[in-house]
C-alpha positions in Angstrom: -1.5 13.7 16.4 0.0 15.5 13.2 -2.6 15.2 10.0 -0.2 12.7 8.3 -0.5 10.4 11.1 -4.5 10.9 11.2 -4.7 10.0 7.8 -2.5 6.9 8.3 -4.4 5.7 11.2 -8.2 6.1 8.9 -6.3 3.9 6.3 -4.8 1.3 8.6 -8.5 1.5 10.0 -10.1 1.1 6.7 -7.8 -1.7 5.3 -8.3 -3.9 8.4 -12.2 -3.5 8.2 -12.0 -4.3 4.3 -9.9 -7.6 5.7 -12.7 -8.4 8.3 -15.3 -7.9 5.5 -13.8 -10.7 3.1 -13.8 -13.0 6.1 -17.6 -12.5 6.0 -18.2 -12.5 2.5 -16.7 -16.0 3.0 -19.4 -16.9 5.7 -22.1 -15.5 3.5 -20.6 -17.0 0.3 -21.2 -14.2 -1.0 -18.3 -13.0 -4.2 -19.9 -9.6 -4.6 -18.9 -8.6 -1.3 -15.5 -10.6 -1.5 -14.7 -8.6 -4.6 -15.6 -5.2 -3.3 -13.6 -6.0 0.0 -10.0 -7.2 -2.1 -10.6 -4.1 -3.8 -10.9 -1.6 -0.8 -8.1 -3.7 0.3 -6.0 -2.8 -2.8 -7.1 0.8 -2.6 -6.3 1.6 1.0 -3.2 0.2 1.3 -1.8 1.5 -2.4 -3.3 5.1 -1.1 -1.1 4.6 2.0 1.6 3.8 0.7 1.8 6.4 -1.8 0.9 8.9 0.7 3.9 7.6 3.1 6.3 8.1 0.4 5.1 11.6 -0.8 5.4 12.4 3.1 9.0 10.9 3.2 10.1 13.0 0.1 8.7 15.9 1.2 10.6 15.8 4.5 14.1 14.9 2.4 14.3 18.3 0.6 
């Protein structure tokens, strides 16, 4: 696998773990865990999309 593909896979796994932890936070009725999980999802997916854009732009040049 290319280096970029491994990074995309890692970010996808982190996003899925954060989404699962939102469910755990709801079950535990923990607002702190829910806020941290939502922030993790936003950060991980944001990094994934920005990295994808940079890779796409570097390949087009």
